[in-house]
TIVO-2410 file (N, C-alpha, C; in nm, 3 decimals):
# residues 132
REC num residu      c1      c2      c3 atome chaine
REC   1      M  10.835  10.667  10.877     N      A
REC   1      M  10.877  10.555  10.796    CA      A
REC   1      M  10.827  10.575  10.653     C      A
REC   2      A  10.919  10.581  10.559     N      A
REC   2      A  10.883  10.599  10.419    CA      A
REC   2      A  10.882  10.464  10.348     C      A
REC   3      V  10.795  10.453  10.250     N      A
REC   3      V  10.788  10.331  10.170    CA      A
REC   3      V  10.837  10.365  10.029     C      A
REC   4      N  10.940  10.295   9.987     N      A
REC   4      N  10.998  10.316   9.855    CA      A
REC   4      N  10.891  10.289   9.749     C      A
REC   5      D  10.882  10.377   9.647     N      A
REC   5      D  10.781  10.360   9.541    CA      A
REC   5      D  10.793  10.226   9.470     C      A
REC   6      E  10.916  10.174   9.462     N      A
REC   6      E  10.936  10.046   9.396    CA      A
REC   6      E  10.860   9.934   9.468     C      A
REC   7      C  10.846   9.945   9.600     N      A
REC   7      C  10.772   9.844   9.677    CA      A
REC   7      C  10.627   9.837   9.629     C      A
REC   8      K  10.564   9.953   9.615     N      A
REC   8      K  10.425   9.958   9.570    CA      A
REC   8      K  10.412   9.911   9.425     C      A
REC   9      L  10.506   9.951   9.341     N      A
REC   9      L  10.503   9.914   9.201    CA      A
REC   9      L  10.514   9.762   9.185     C      A
REC  10      K  10.611   9.702   9.252     N      A
REC  10      K  10.631   9.557   9.241    CA      A
REC  10      K  10.511   9.481   9.299     C      A
REC  11      F  10.452   9.534   9.406     N      A
REC  11      F  10.333   9.470   9.461    CA      A
REC  11      F  10.218   9.473   9.361     C      A
REC  12      M  10.199   9.587   9.294     N      A
REC  12      M  10.093   9.598   9.193    CA      A
REC  12      M  10.118   9.500   9.078     C      A
REC  13      E  10.244   9.481   9.042     N      A
REC  13      E  10.277   9.383   8.937    CA      A
REC  13      E  10.246   9.242   8.983     C      A
REC  14      L  10.274   9.211   9.109     N      A
REC  14      L  10.241   9.079   9.163    CA      A
REC  14      L  10.090   9.058   9.160     C      A
REC  15      K  10.016   9.159   9.203     N      A
REC  15      K   9.871   9.148   9.214    CA      A
REC  15      K   9.802   9.143   9.078     C      A
REC  16      A   9.839   9.233   8.989     N      A
REC  16      A   9.767   9.246   8.862    CA      A
REC  16      A   9.824   9.158   8.751     C      A
REC  17      K   9.956   9.151   8.741     N      A
REC  17      K  10.017   9.080   8.629    CA      A
REC  17      K  10.075   8.945   8.668     C      A
REC  18      R  10.083   8.920   8.798     N      A
REC  18      R  10.140   8.795   8.849    CA      A
REC  18      R  10.284   8.775   8.800     C      A
REC  19      N  10.361   8.886   8.799     N      A
REC  19      N  10.501   8.882   8.757    CA      A
REC  19      N  10.591   8.816   8.861     C      A
REC  20      Y  10.543   8.808   8.985     N      A
REC  20      Y  10.622   8.753   9.095    CA      A
REC  20      Y  10.537   8.657   9.176     C      A
REC  21      R  10.601   8.559   9.239     N      A
REC  21      R  10.532   8.469   9.331    CA      A
REC  21      R  10.533   8.530   9.471     C      A
REC  22      F  10.645   8.595   9.505     N      A
REC  22      F  10.654   8.657   9.637    CA      A
REC  22      F  10.747   8.778   9.633     C      A
REC  23      I  10.732   8.864   9.734     N      A
REC  23      I  10.822   8.978   9.753    CA      A
REC  23      I  10.856   8.983   9.901     C      A
REC  24      V  10.984   8.995   9.931     N      A
REC  24      V  11.029   9.011  10.069    CA      A
REC  24      V  11.078   9.156  10.083     C      A
REC  25      F  11.029   9.224  10.187     N      A
REC  25      F  11.065   9.364  10.211    CA      A
REC  25      F  11.146   9.374  10.339     C      A
REC  26      K  11.237   9.471  10.342     N      A
REC  26      K  11.312   9.496  10.466    CA      A
REC  26      K  11.315   9.645  10.494     C      A
REC  27      I  11.331   9.679  10.621     N      A
REC  27      I  11.344   9.818  10.661    CA      A
REC  27      I  11.492   9.851  10.668     C      A
REC  28      E  11.531   9.953  10.595     N      A
REC  28      E  11.668  10.004  10.601    CA      A
REC  28      E  11.672  10.097  10.721     C      A
REC  29      E  11.736  10.053  10.830     N      A
REC  29      E  11.729  10.128  10.956    CA      A
REC  29      E  11.789  10.268  10.946     C      A
REC  30      K  11.898  10.283  10.872     N      A
REC  30      K  11.964  10.414  10.864    CA      A
REC  30      K  11.875  10.518  10.797     C      A
REC  31      T  11.809  10.479  10.688     N      A
REC  31      T  11.729  10.574  10.612    CA      A
REC  31      T  11.581  10.570  10.652     C      A
REC  32      Q  11.542  10.471  10.734     N      A
REC  32      Q  11.402  10.453  10.775    CA      A
REC  32      Q  11.310  10.435  10.653     C      A
REC  33      N  11.358  10.359  10.556     N      A
REC  33      N  11.283  10.329  10.435    CA      A
REC  33      N  11.253  10.180  10.426     C      A
REC  34      V  11.135  10.146  10.375     N      A
REC  34      V  11.105  10.007  10.344    CA      A
REC  34      V  11.151   9.984  10.200     C      A
REC  35      M  11.235   9.882  10.182     N      A
REC  35      M  11.293   9.850  10.051    CA      A
REC  35      M  11.262   9.705  10.014     C      A
REC  36      I  11.281   9.671   9.887     N      A
REC  36      I  11.265   9.533   9.844    CA      A
REC  36      I  11.393   9.457   9.877     C      A
REC  37      D  11.376   9.342   9.941     N      A
REC  37      D  11.490   9.257   9.975    CA      A
REC  37      D  11.506   9.148   9.869     C      A
REC  38      K  11.395   9.078   9.835     N      A
REC  38      K  11.401   8.971   9.735    CA      A
REC  38      K  11.271   8.963   9.657     C      A
REC  39      L  11.284   8.926   9.530     N      A
REC  39      L  11.168   8.903   9.443    CA      A
REC  39      L  11.170   8.757   9.400     C      A
REC  40      G  11.055   8.690   9.412     N      A
REC  40      G  11.044   8.551   9.368    CA      A
REC  40      G  10.981   8.543   9.231     C      A
REC  41      E  11.047   8.477   9.140     N      A
REC  41      E  10.994   8.461   9.004    CA      A
REC  41      E  10.862   8.385   9.007     C      A
REC  42      P  10.778   8.400   8.903     N      A
REC  42      P  10.646   8.334   8.902    CA      A
REC  42      P  10.653   8.182   8.921     C      A
REC  43      E  10.761   8.120   8.875     N      A
REC  43      E  10.772   7.974   8.890    CA      A
REC  43      E  10.828   7.932   9.027     C      A
REC  44      S  10.860   8.028   9.112     N      A
REC  44      S  10.908   7.996   9.248    CA      A
REC  44      S  10.799   7.924   9.325     C      A
REC  45      N  10.842   7.843   9.423     N      A
REC  45      N  10.744   7.771   9.504    CA      A
REC  45      N  10.752   7.818   9.650     C      A
REC  46      F  10.671   7.756   9.734     N      A
REC  46      F  10.663   7.797   9.874    CA      A
REC  46      F  10.796   7.777   9.947     C      A
REC  47      D  10.868   7.670   9.915     N      A
REC  47      D  10.998   7.647   9.979    CA      A
REC  47      D  11.099   7.756   9.942     C      A
REC  48      D  11.094   7.802   9.817     N      A
REC  48      D  11.181   7.914   9.776    CA      A
REC  48      D  11.150   8.037   9.861     C      A
REC  49      F  11.021   8.058   9.884     N      A
REC  49      F  10.979   8.173   9.964    CA      A
REC  49      F  11.030   8.163  10.107     C      A
REC  50      T  11.002   8.050  10.174     N      A
REC  50      T  11.042   8.039  10.315    CA      A
REC  50      T  11.193   8.042  10.331     C      A
REC  51      S  11.267   7.990  10.235     N      A
REC  51      S  11.414   7.992  10.246    CA      A
REC  51      S  11.470   8.133  10.224     C      A
REC  52      S  11.389   8.224  10.170     N      A
REC  52      S  11.437   8.361  10.149    CA      A
REC  52      S  11.417   8.449  10.272     C      A
REC  53      L  11.351   8.396  10.376     N      A
REC  53      L  11.334   8.472  10.500    CA      A
REC  53      L  11.454   8.447  10.591     C      A
REC  54      P  11.523   8.553  10.636     N      A
REC  54      P  11.641   8.533  10.719    CA      A
REC  54      P  11.605   8.476  10.857     C      A
REC  55      A  11.695   8.395  10.911     N      A
REC  55      A  11.668   8.328  11.039    CA      A
REC  55      A  11.673   8.424  11.157     C      A
REC  56      N  11.751   8.533  11.148     N      A
REC  56      N  11.773   8.619  11.264    CA      A
REC  56      N  11.730   8.764  11.244     C      A
REC  57      E  11.655   8.793  11.139     N      A
REC  57      E  11.611   8.930  11.115    CA      A
REC  57      E  11.464   8.931  11.074     C      A
REC  58      C  11.396   9.039  11.110     N      A
REC  58      C  11.256   9.055  11.074    CA      A
REC  58      C  11.243   9.097  10.929     C      A
REC  59      R  11.129   9.065  10.870     N      A
REC  59      R  11.095   9.107  10.734    CA      A
REC  59      R  10.944   9.116  10.721     C      A
REC  60      Y  10.900   9.191  10.622     N      A
REC  60      Y  10.762   9.185  10.574    CA      A
REC  60      Y  10.768   9.107  10.444     C      A
REC  61      A  10.661   9.036  10.413     N      A
REC  61      A  10.659   8.963  10.286    CA      A
REC  61      A  10.516   8.951  10.236     C      A
REC  62      V  10.503   8.940  10.104     N      A
REC  62      V  10.376   8.904  10.044    CA      A
REC  62      V  10.400   8.779   9.961     C      A
REC  63      F  10.302   8.689   9.965     N      A
REC  63      F  10.312   8.562   9.892    CA      A
REC  63      F  10.181   8.539   9.820     C      A
REC  64      D  10.189   8.512   9.691     N      A
REC  64      D  10.071   8.484   9.608    CA      A
REC  64      D  10.051   8.333   9.606     C      A
REC  65      F   9.950   8.287   9.679     N      A
REC  65      F   9.927   8.143   9.696    CA      A
REC  65      F   9.815   8.096   9.604     C      A
REC  66      D   9.846   8.004   9.514     N      A
REC  66      D   9.747   7.943   9.425    CA      A
REC  66      D   9.698   7.813   9.487     C      A
REC  67      F   9.568   7.788   9.473     N      A
REC  67      F   9.514   7.662   9.524    CA      A
REC  67      F   9.388   7.624   9.447     C      A
REC  68      V   9.344   7.500   9.467     N      A
REC  68      V   9.224   7.450   9.404    CA      A
REC  68      V   9.124   7.417   9.514     C      A
REC  69      T   9.002   7.468   9.502     N      A
REC  69      T   8.899   7.444   9.604    CA      A
REC  69      T   8.842   7.303   9.589     C      A
REC  70      D   8.759   7.264   9.686     N      A
REC  70      D   8.693   7.133   9.681    CA      A
REC  70      D   8.605   7.121   9.558     C      A
REC  71      E   8.556   7.235   9.508     N      A
REC  71      E   8.471   7.236   9.389    CA      A
REC  71      E   8.555   7.241   9.261     C      A
REC  72      N   8.686   7.221   9.273     N      A
REC  72      N   8.780   7.219   9.161    CA      A
REC  72      N   8.794   7.355   9.092     C      A
REC  73      C   8.781   7.463   9.170     N      A
REC  73      C   8.802   7.598   9.117    CA      A
REC  73      C   8.944   7.644   9.150     C      A
REC  74      H   9.011   7.701   9.052     N      A
REC  74      H   9.145   7.756   9.075    CA      A
REC  74      H   9.131   7.896   9.132     C      A
REC  75      K   9.196   7.920   9.246     N      A
REC  75      K   9.191   8.051   9.311    CA      A
REC  75      K   9.330   8.090   9.358     C      A
REC  76      S   9.341   8.214   9.401     N      A
REC  76      S   9.467   8.259   9.460    CA      A
REC  76      S   9.436   8.360   9.570     C      A
REC  77      R   9.522   8.364   9.670     N      A
REC  77      R   9.511   8.459   9.780    CA      A
REC  77      R   9.647   8.525   9.798     C      A
REC  78      I   9.644   8.655   9.825     N      A
REC  78      I   9.769   8.726   9.853    CA      A
REC  78      I   9.783   8.738  10.004     C      A
REC  79      F   9.888   8.676  10.055     N      A
REC  79      F   9.917   8.676  10.198    CA      A
REC  79      F  10.017   8.787  10.231     C      A
REC  80      F   9.992   8.855  10.342     N      A
REC  80      F  10.091   8.947  10.399    CA      A
REC  80      F  10.147   8.877  10.521     C      A
REC  81      I  10.276   8.861  10.526     N      A
REC  81      I  10.339   8.789  10.637    CA      A
REC  81      I  10.436   8.882  10.708     C      A
REC  82      A  10.413   8.896  10.839     N      A
REC  82      A  10.505   8.972  10.924    CA      A
REC  82      A  10.597   8.870  10.990     C      A
REC  83      W  10.719   8.863  10.941     N      A
REC  83      W  10.817   8.765  10.988    CA      A
REC  83      W  10.901   8.829  11.097     C      A
REC  84      S  10.891   8.776  11.218     N      A
REC  84      S  10.961   8.833  11.333    CA      A
REC  84      S  11.018   8.719  11.418     C      A
REC  85      P  11.130   8.659  11.375     N      A
REC  85      P  11.184   8.543  11.448    CA      A
REC  85      P  11.226   8.578  11.591     C      A
REC  86      D  11.207   8.482  11.679     N      A
REC  86      D  11.243   8.500  11.820    CA      A
REC  86      D  11.390   8.537  11.836     C      A
REC  87      T  11.474   8.493  11.742     N      A
REC  87      T  11.619   8.516  11.753    CA      A
REC  87      T  11.662   8.654  11.704     C      A
REC  88      S  11.571   8.735  11.650     N      A
REC  88      S  11.609   8.869  11.604    CA      A
REC  88      S  11.623   8.965  11.723     C      A
REC  89      R  11.693   9.075  11.699     N      A
REC  89      R  11.715   9.173  11.805    CA      A
REC  89      R  11.583   9.238  11.847     C      A
REC  90      V  11.572   9.274  11.973     N      A
REC  90      V  11.450   9.337  12.025    CA      A
REC  90      V  11.420   9.465  11.950     C      A
REC  91      R  11.521   9.546  11.925     N      A
REC  91      R  11.502   9.672  11.852    CA      A
REC  91      R  11.444   9.646  11.713     C      A
REC  92      N  11.495   9.542  11.646     N      A
REC  92      N  11.448   9.505  11.514    CA      A
REC  92      N  11.300   9.464  11.519     C      A
REC  93      K  11.265   9.383  11.617     N      A
REC  93      K  11.125   9.339  11.633    CA      A
REC  93      K  11.033   9.457  11.659     C      A
REC  94      M  11.076   9.549  11.744     N      A
REC  94      M  10.993   9.665  11.777    CA      A
REC  94      M  10.973   9.755  11.655     C      A
REC  95      L  11.077   9.775  11.577     N      A
REC  95      L  11.068   9.857  11.457    CA      A
REC  95      L  10.966   9.800  11.358     C      A
REC  96      Y  10.973   9.670  11.336     N      A
REC  96      Y  10.879   9.606  11.242    CA      A
REC  96      Y  10.737   9.605  11.298     C      A
REC  97      A  10.722   9.578  11.425     N      A
REC  97      A  10.588   9.574  11.485    CA      A
REC  97      A  10.522   9.711  11.481     C      A
REC  98      S  10.600   9.816  11.505     N      A
REC  98      S  10.541   9.951  11.512    CA      A
REC  98      S  10.508  10.009  11.374     C      A
REC  99      T  10.564   9.956  11.268     N      A
REC  99      T  10.539  10.010  11.135    CA      A
REC  99      T  10.455   9.918  11.046     C      A
REC 100      K  10.420   9.801  11.097     N      A
REC 100      K  10.351   9.701  11.015    CA      A
REC 100      K  10.219   9.752  10.957     C      A
REC 101      D  10.131   9.807  11.039     N      A
REC 101      D  10.000   9.849  10.990    CA      A
REC 101      D  10.010   9.958  10.885     C      A
REC 102      R  10.099  10.053  10.908     N      A
REC 102      R  10.116  10.161  10.811    CA      A
REC 102      R  10.166  10.107  10.678     C      A
REC 103      F  10.263  10.017  10.684     N      A
REC 103      F  10.317   9.959  10.560    CA      A
REC 103      F  10.210   9.877  10.487     C      A
REC 104      K  10.136   9.798  10.563     N      A
REC 104      K  10.033   9.713  10.504    CA      A
REC 104      K   9.927   9.796  10.431     C      A
REC 105      R   9.894   9.912  10.485     N      A
REC 105      R   9.796  10.000  10.419    CA      A
REC 105      R   9.844  10.048  10.282     C      A
REC 106      E   9.975  10.055  10.263     N      A
REC 106      E  10.030  10.098  10.134    CA      A
REC 106      E  10.008   9.993  10.025     C      A
REC 107      L   9.988   9.868  10.066     N      A
REC 107      L   9.971   9.757   9.971    CA      A
REC 107      L   9.824   9.722   9.961     C      A
REC 108      D   9.757   9.780   9.865     N      A
REC 108      D   9.613   9.759   9.849    CA      A
REC 108      D   9.587   9.626   9.780     C      A
REC 109      G   9.519   9.535   9.848     N      A
REC 109      G   9.488   9.406   9.787    CA      A
REC 109      G   9.531   9.287   9.871     C      A
REC 110      I   9.578   9.313   9.992     N      A
REC 110      I   9.615   9.204  10.083    CA      A
REC 110      I   9.486   9.132  10.124     C      A
REC 111      Q   9.487   8.998  10.118     N      A
REC 111      Q   9.366   8.923  10.151    CA      A
REC 111      Q   9.376   8.849  10.284     C      A
REC 112      V   9.496   8.804  10.320     N      A
REC 112      V   9.515   8.730  10.444    CA      A
REC 112      V   9.642   8.780  10.511     C      A
REC 113      E   9.638   8.796  10.644     N      A
REC 113      E   9.757   8.839  10.717    CA      A
REC 113      E   9.801   8.730  10.813     C      A
REC 114      L   9.931   8.707  10.821     N      A
REC 114      L   9.989   8.611  10.914    CA      A
REC 114      L  10.104   8.678  10.989     C      A
REC 115      Q  10.115   8.642  11.116     N      A
REC 115      Q  10.229   8.684  11.198    CA      A
REC 115      Q  10.306   8.556  11.229     C      A
REC 116      A  10.437   8.554  11.207     N      A
REC 116      A  10.515   8.433  11.231    CA      A
REC 116      A  10.644   8.465  11.304     C      A
REC 117      T  10.676   8.381  11.403     N      A
REC 117      T  10.801   8.397  11.477    CA      A
REC 117      T  10.897   8.281  11.453     C      A
REC 118      D  10.848   8.173  11.392     N      A
REC 118      D  10.937   8.065  11.351    CA      A
REC 118      D  10.874   7.992  11.232     C      A
REC 119      P  10.955   7.915  11.157     N      A
REC 119      P  10.906   7.855  11.032    CA      A
REC 119      P  10.780   7.768  11.048     C      A
REC 120      S  10.759   7.709  11.164     N      A
REC 120      S  10.641   7.623  11.181    CA      A
REC 120      S  10.511   7.704  11.172     C      A
REC 121      E  10.518   7.835  11.194     N      A
REC 121      E  10.398   7.919  11.190    CA      A
REC 121      E  10.361   7.964  11.049     C      A
REC 122      I  10.446   7.934  10.953     N      A
REC 122      I  10.411   7.964  10.814    CA      A
REC 122      I  10.432   7.840  10.728     C      A
REC 123      S  10.392   7.725  10.779     N      A
REC 123      S  10.400   7.602  10.699    CA      A
REC 123      S  10.296   7.606  10.588     C      A
REC 124      I  10.314   7.523  10.489     N      A
REC 124      I  10.220   7.519  10.377    CA      A
REC 124      I  10.080   7.479  10.424     C      A
REC 125      D  10.072   7.396  10.528     N      A
REC 125      D   9.941   7.354  10.580    CA      A
REC 125      D   9.867   7.472  10.642     C      A
REC 126      I   9.939   7.559  10.712     N      A
REC 126      I   9.876   7.678  10.772    CA      A
REC 126      I   9.831   7.773  10.660     C      A
REC 127      I   9.913   7.790  10.559     N      A
REC 127      I   9.877   7.876  10.446    CA      A
REC 127      I   9.751   7.820  10.378     C      A
REC 128      K   9.748   7.691  10.352     N      A
REC 128      K   9.629   7.630  10.290    CA      A
REC 128      K   9.505   7.650  10.375     C      A
REC 129      G   9.519   7.630  10.505     N      A
REC 129      G   9.406   7.645  10.596    CA      A
REC 129      G   9.351   7.786  10.600     C      A
REC 130      R   9.438   7.884  10.591     N      A
REC 130      R   9.394   8.024  10.596    CA      A
REC 130      R   9.342   8.074  10.461     C      A
REC 131      A   9.380   8.008  10.353     N      A
REC 131      A   9.342   8.054  10.218    CA      A
REC 131      A   9.196   8.028  10.188     C      A
REC 132      I   9.141   7.923  10.245     N      A
REC 132      I   9.003   7.883  10.210    CA      A
REC 132      I   8.900   7.967  10.283     C      A
***
């Protein structure tokens, strides 16, 4: 499984320059390459992110979550989300599951990892709970 250089470049821009709020990645099955599916602009919100995940196909995603702590400190966490809906094909789920760790290692700076099979598993409340 090869990772397109653009994936790493855009992730570094998200991490260092905050040029994006989120990035959704997909595996191109024919070429066995991980490619960028969607980029979320910095002003995008969590609903924009969740609506960009397809209902019947797996994806990898990173989301830059900003929050304020109880001490009134502004912080951010970069989430890696393995999106694997129950309605996706078995072959698709197996492909994403078997390549997840290798792909995640390519993205240096992931702080929190989530696995989700339906939208309730990546609600904003779960993201907030895991960020602290």
